[in-house]
N, C-alpha and C positions, 0 to 999 in steps of 0.2 A: 314252405319251412327253410329255413336259413339259420335259423342254431336254437338249441334248447339246449339251458342248463337247470341244476337241480343241487341244491344246495345243504346240508339237514347242518345248523347252525346250534350250538351251547347258549347259554345263556343264566347266570348265577345274578342272582340277586340277592344282596348283606341285607338287607332292612329291608319292610311289609312295607313300609311310603313308594321306594319302587318297585315293587313288584302295583301297585296303587295306579303309581303313576304311565308305566308302561300299560296295564289294563285301560286307562283312559285316553291315552293314544291310539294308541293302537285295536280300536275299537271292533275286527273283525274278527278275536282272540273271543272273548265274552261280549253278545252281542246284545248292547243293554245292561253291563255293566254298574252296578253303583255300590258305591259306598254300603251303603245303607241296607241294602239289600243283600250284600255279601260279608257282614260285617265280624257274623260270628264264627266261620270258614277262616275270615284275614283275622281276627284275632287269635284265633289254633293255628295258622301260618304264623303270623309273629311267634308263641310263645317255641315254635318249631328250631328257626333261624337262630331265636336266643339259644333255644337247647346245642342243638345241633351243628349251626353252623351254612354257611348260604347256603337257598330254595334256586337247585339247579332244573332247568327247562330246558327245550329243545323246540326249533319252528324248522320246517321243514318247505322254501321259495323255489322258486319256479319261476325258468325266466325265458318268456318265448320270443325270440322274434320272426316275424313275418309274413311276405311280400305280398300285394300281388300279382298274380303272372301278367305281365305285356298282353295287351289285347292286341 
């Protein structure tokens, strides 16, 4: 192991469309995500964002740098 770094990142979503775009691009967050399957929850989230402001989520990322030992 050469280096190990962990970071916790804050994400703010100001509209439900941004949440949908993010979940479609970062497929490991919600495996198998589709708008159709989550429509009810997305509508609830849209109402919450409109009433209270941005939806805030956090994501943890880890970077591992490793090398094989010399032979």
